[in-house]
C-alpha positions as CSV (number, residue, x, y, z in Angstrom):
1,M,193.0,173.3,401.9
2,K,195.8,175.8,400.6
3,I,196.7,174.9,397.2
4,K,200.2,175.5,396.5
5,K,201.3,177.8,393.8
6,R,203.2,176.4,391.0
7,L,206.0,178.0,389.0
8,P,205.7,177.3,385.6
9,E,209.1,178.2,384.6
10,I,210.5,175.7,387.1
11,D,207.8,173.2,386.1
12,D,209.5,173.5,382.4
13,I,213.0,173.2,383.3
14,R,212.2,170.3,385.8
15,G,210.0,168.3,383.2
16,I,212.6,168.9,380.5
17,S,215.5,167.5,382.5
18,I,213.5,164.4,383.4
19,I,212.4,164.0,379.8
20,V,216.4,164.4,378.2
21,M,217.4,162.5,381.5
22,I,215.4,159.6,380.1
23,L,217.5,160.5,376.5
24,I,220.6,160.3,378.3
25,H,220.1,156.7,379.9
26,T,218.5,155.1,376.6
27,N,221.1,156.4,374.4
28,A,224.0,155.2,376.5
29,Y,223.0,151.9,375.1
30,L,223.4,153.0,371.5
31,L,226.6,155.5,371.8
32,S,227.7,154.0,368.3
33,D,225.3,156.3,366.4
34,K,226.5,159.9,366.5
35,M,223.5,161.5,366.6
36,A,222.7,159.6,370.1
37,Y,226.1,160.4,371.3
38,T,225.6,163.8,370.6
39,T,222.2,164.4,371.6
40,R,223.1,162.4,375.2
41,E,226.1,164.9,375.5
42,I,223.7,168.5,374.7
43,S,221.4,166.8,377.5
44,Q,223.7,166.5,380.4
45,F,222.3,169.5,382.2
46,A,219.9,167.6,383.4
47,V,221.1,166.8,386.9
48,V,222.3,170.4,387.4
49,A,218.8,171.1,386.2
50,F,217.3,169.0,389.0
51,L,219.2,170.6,391.9
52,F,218.5,173.9,390.5
53,C,214.5,173.4,390.6
54,S,215.0,171.9,394.2
55,A,217.1,174.7,395.4
56,Y,215.0,177.3,393.8
57,L,212.0,175.8,395.6
58,S,213.6,175.2,399.1
59,L,215.0,178.7,399.1
60,Q,211.6,180.3,398.8
61,K,211.1,179.3,402.4
62,P,213.2,180.5,405.5
63,Y,216.2,178.0,406.6
64,P,215.0,176.2,409.8
65,N,216.1,178.0,412.7
66,T,215.0,176.1,415.7
67,F,215.6,172.5,416.9
68,G,212.4,171.7,416.4
69,A,211.9,173.2,412.9
70,I,215.2,171.3,411.9
71,I,214.2,167.9,413.1
72,S,210.7,168.3,410.9
73,Y,212.7,169.7,407.7
74,V,215.1,166.7,407.8
75,Y,212.2,164.2,408.7
76,S,209.8,165.5,405.9
77,R,212.7,165.7,403.3
78,L,214.2,162.2,404.0
79,K,210.8,160.7,403.9
80,R,210.1,162.5,400.4
81,L,213.5,161.2,399.2
82,L,213.9,157.7,400.5
83,I,210.2,156.2,400.4
84,P,210.1,156.2,397.0
85,F,213.6,155.1,396.4
86,Y,213.3,152.0,398.8
87,L,210.0,151.3,397.1
88,F,211.7,151.0,393.8
89,F,214.6,149.3,395.3
90,I,212.3,146.2,396.3
91,T,210.7,146.4,392.7
92,Y,213.9,146.5,391.1
93,V,215.4,143.4,393.1
94,V,212.3,141.4,392.4
95,F,212.0,142.6,388.7
96,M,215.6,141.8,387.9
97,N,215.2,138.6,389.7
98,L,212.5,137.0,388.3
99,T,212.8,138.3,384.6
100,M,216.2,138.2,384.4
101,G,217.6,135.6,386.8
102,K,219.6,138.3,388.8
103,S,220.8,137.8,392.2
104,F,222.0,139.9,394.3
105,S,224.3,139.7,397.5
106,Q,224.0,140.8,401.0
107,D,226.6,143.2,400.5
108,Y,225.0,144.9,397.7
109,I,221.7,145.3,399.0
110,I,223.2,146.9,402.3
111,K,225.2,149.2,400.1
112,S,222.1,149.9,398.0
113,I,219.9,150.7,401.1
114,L,222.8,153.4,402.8
115,L,223.6,154.9,399.3
116,I,226.9,154.1,399.6
117,G,227.2,151.5,396.8
118,G,225.4,148.7,395.1
119,L,222.9,150.3,392.5
120,D,224.5,152.8,390.4
121,F,221.3,155.0,390.1
122,N,221.3,155.7,394.1
123,W,223.9,158.3,393.4
124,L,221.2,160.8,392.7
125,V,219.4,160.0,395.6
126,L,222.4,160.3,397.9
127,L,223.1,164.0,396.3
128,F,219.8,164.9,397.1
129,V,219.8,163.9,400.6
130,Q,223.3,165.7,400.9
131,L,222.1,168.7,399.8
132,M,219.0,168.5,401.5
133,L,221.2,169.0,404.6
134,L,223.6,171.3,403.0
135,T,220.9,173.9,401.4
136,P,219.6,175.7,405.0
137,I,223.1,175.8,406.2
138,I,224.2,177.6,403.0
139,Q,221.0,179.5,403.0
140,Y,221.9,180.6,407.1
141,L,225.6,181.7,406.1
142,F,224.4,183.8,403.5
143,A,221.7,185.7,405.6
144,K,224.2,185.6,408.6
145,Q,227.8,184.8,408.3
146,R,228.4,186.6,404.8
147,L,232.1,186.1,405.2
148,L,231.8,182.6,405.5
149,F,229.2,182.2,402.9
150,Y,231.9,183.7,400.7
151,L,234.7,181.5,402.1
152,Y,232.8,178.3,401.6
153,T,231.6,179.8,397.7
154,A,235.7,180.0,397.4
155,I,236.4,176.1,398.5
156,A,233.2,175.0,396.4
157,F,234.6,177.1,393.2
158,I,238.1,175.7,393.7
159,S,237.2,172.1,393.8
160,S,235.2,172.4,390.6
161,L,238.9,173.8,389.1
162,I,240.8,171.1,391.0
163,F,238.3,168.3,389.7
164,L,239.0,169.4,385.7
165,K,242.3,167.4,386.2
166,F,241.0,164.8,388.8
167,T,237.5,163.8,387.7
168,P,236.3,160.9,387.3
169,L,237.1,159.5,390.9
170,P,236.4,156.2,392.3
171,F,235.1,158.0,395.8
172,Y,233.1,160.7,394.3
173,K,229.9,160.0,396.2
174,N,231.7,161.2,399.4
175,I,232.7,164.8,398.0
176,M,230.6,165.6,395.2
177,W,228.3,167.8,397.1
178,L,231.1,170.1,397.4
179,P,231.3,171.5,393.9
180,W,227.8,170.8,393.2
181,S,226.7,172.9,396.0
182,L,227.6,175.8,393.5
183,V,224.1,175.5,392.3
184,I,222.7,176.2,395.3
185,I,224.8,179.5,395.6
186,Y,224.0,180.5,392.2
187,T,220.3,179.8,392.7
188,L,220.7,182.5,395.8
189,Y,221.2,185.0,393.5
190,F,219.0,184.1,390.7
191,E,216.0,185.8,391.2
192,S,217.8,189.4,391.6
193,M,219.8,188.4,388.4
194,W,217.1,187.6,386.3
195,K,215.5,191.5,387.2
196,N,218.6,192.7,386.1
197,K,218.6,191.4,382.3
198,I,221.9,193.1,381.6
199,L,223.3,191.1,384.4
200,F,221.6,187.8,383.6
201,F,222.9,188.3,379.9
202,F,226.3,188.6,381.0
203,A,226.1,185.7,383.5
204,T,224.9,183.3,381.0
205,I,227.7,184.6,378.4
206,L,230.3,184.1,381.0
207,F,228.9,180.6,381.7
208,G,229.1,179.6,377.9
209,A,232.6,181.2,378.2
210,L,234.0,179.3,381.0
211,F,232.6,176.3,379.2
212,I,234.3,176.6,376.2
213,G,237.8,178.0,378.3
214,T,237.9,175.1,380.4
215,Q,237.5,173.1,377.2
216,Q,240.4,174.7,375.2
217,L,242.7,175.9,377.8
218,I,242.8,173.1,380.4
219,L,241.1,169.9,379.4
220,V,242.5,169.8,375.9
221,P,246.4,170.4,377.1
222,L,245.5,168.2,380.0
223,N,244.3,165.2,377.4
224,H,241.7,164.7,379.3
225,P,238.1,163.7,378.0
226,L,235.9,165.9,376.7
227,S,232.7,163.9,377.2
228,M,230.2,165.2,380.0
229,Y,230.1,161.6,381.4
230,S,234.0,162.3,381.9
231,N,233.4,165.5,383.8
232,K,230.5,164.8,385.9
233,Y,231.7,162.5,389.0
234,P,232.4,164.7,390.9
235,P,231.5,167.5,388.6
236,N,234.0,170.2,387.8
237,L,233.7,173.7,386.1
238,Y,233.6,172.4,382.5
239,H,230.4,170.5,383.4
240,I,228.9,173.1,385.7
241,S,229.3,176.1,383.7
242,Y,227.9,174.3,380.8
243,S,224.8,172.9,382.8
244,L,224.1,176.7,384.1
245,F,224.4,178.0,380.7
246,A,221.6,175.6,379.7
247,I,219.5,176.4,382.5
248,N,219.8,180.0,381.7
249,I,218.7,179.6,378.3
250,L,216.0,177.3,379.2
251,Y,214.4,179.9,381.8
252,F,214.5,182.6,379.4
253,L,213.1,180.6,376.8
254,S,210.0,179.5,379.3
255,R,209.6,183.2,380.1
256,I,208.8,184.2,376.4
257,R,206.2,181.0,376.3
258,I,208.2,178.8,374.1
259,F,207.0,175.6,376.0
260,S,203.3,177.3,376.4
261,I,202.0,175.4,373.6
262,P,199.1,173.3,375.0
263,P,199.8,169.8,374.0
264,I,203.9,170.3,374.7
265,Q,203.1,172.4,378.1
266,N,200.6,169.6,379.3
267,I,203.5,167.2,378.7
268,I,205.9,168.9,380.4
269,H,204.1,169.4,383.5
270,F,203.1,165.8,383.4
271,Y,207.1,164.8,383.6
272,S,207.5,167.7,386.0
273,V,204.9,166.8,388.5
274,N,205.8,163.3,388.4
275,S,209.8,163.5,388.1
276,Y,211.1,162.1,390.9
277,Q,208.6,159.0,390.6
278,I,209.4,158.7,386.8
279,F,213.1,158.8,387.6
280,F,212.9,155.2,389.4
281,I,210.2,153.9,386.9
282,H,212.1,154.4,383.6
283,I,215.3,152.4,384.9
284,L,212.9,149.7,385.5
285,V,211.4,150.1,381.7
286,I,214.9,150.4,380.1
287,E,215.6,146.9,381.7
288,A,212.7,145.7,380.2
289,V,212.7,146.9,376.7
290,W,216.3,146.4,376.3
291,K,215.6,142.8,377.3
292,W,212.6,142.0,375.1
293,V,212.5,144.4,372.6
294,R,216.2,146.1,372.0
295,P,215.4,148.7,369.7
296,S,218.2,149.7,367.2
297,N,216.9,153.3,366.7
298,W,217.9,155.9,369.4
299,V,214.8,157.7,368.9
300,V,212.7,155.0,368.8
301,F,214.3,153.2,372.0
302,F,213.7,156.8,373.9
303,L,210.2,157.0,372.7
304,I,209.3,153.6,373.8
305,V,211.0,154.5,377.3
306,A,209.5,157.6,377.8
307,C,206.0,156.9,376.8
308,I,205.7,153.6,378.9
309,S,207.2,155.5,382.1
310,A,204.4,157.8,381.8
311,L,201.6,155.1,381.3
312,V,203.0,153.3,384.2
313,Q,203.1,156.6,386.3
314,I,199.6,157.5,385.2
315,V,198.3,154.2,386.5
316,F,200.1,154.5,389.8
317,N,198.4,157.8,389.9
318,N,195.0,156.8,389.4
319,I,195.5,153.3,392.4
320,V,197.0,156.0,394.5
321,Q,193.9,158.7,393.8
322,K,191.5,155.6,394.0
323,K,192.8,154.5,397.5
324,L,193.0,158.2,398.6
325,K,189.4,159.2,397.7
326,P,187.8,157.0,400.3
327,L,189.6,158.4,403.0
328,K,189.1,162.2,402.1
329,N,185.4,161.5,402.1
330,K,185.3,160.2,405.5
């Protein structure tokens, strides 16, 4: 059996991203605390970082170019994305009903299953499905139809400018894939850009300048809210440029081995390997901790949720391993 080689930099970015995503969701309950609000804002690169890591790994492989390859690609990706979500959703409905007495309408359940409404957190699953379908198309255009690739890039970039004025939008789920696909496009150039350190440095400065420029020259004159939450659904250039700036910084720090201290590296690696499952687990943990403990300090709340989520994942991993071990021995 061939062991897949892990990429330390991608592990670092993905692990840090799920950790700060937990922070974003716990701090949302305590935004009256200025530090909770500030750290939540700083952490808002998390979704773009997840997309970057996913695109980076997907683009290591050639795009599917036959009907059979396309079917196999779609099937395997949908299975990996949807099965964990549906298991979580069943658990969520049962948990909320038994512990909090919350009932769910048939409409809520159907929309949640179809990813078009219902449960708020399912928007991220929908986004991964959308970009999963879009990634090989962008990859094909980049390789075979460069003019159409540039045209698509221009349309996606223009959408990120338009949404500086109109985000947030109630129907963001239908159009969020367009500006967020800029992350895939950036990832196509990332490796060659990193090899040219001057270009990488310039891109990082450019993202920082775009972030400040869109804030001061567009959002402020429009009296548009400056919070990342208000510029994320769908994402505009303000949010995307900040997030790509943060990703470049994290990648650079990872390459100079800032995160390589054994205890820190082990924690980040664990959260990275189990990131998708922990995303769902921490939602349930937040509901339980807030109901039964209700911490008043944002640091305590975050640490409790992060630790319990990790423990649940460890227990789950051990159960799965024990079930799989007899099968491997047969």
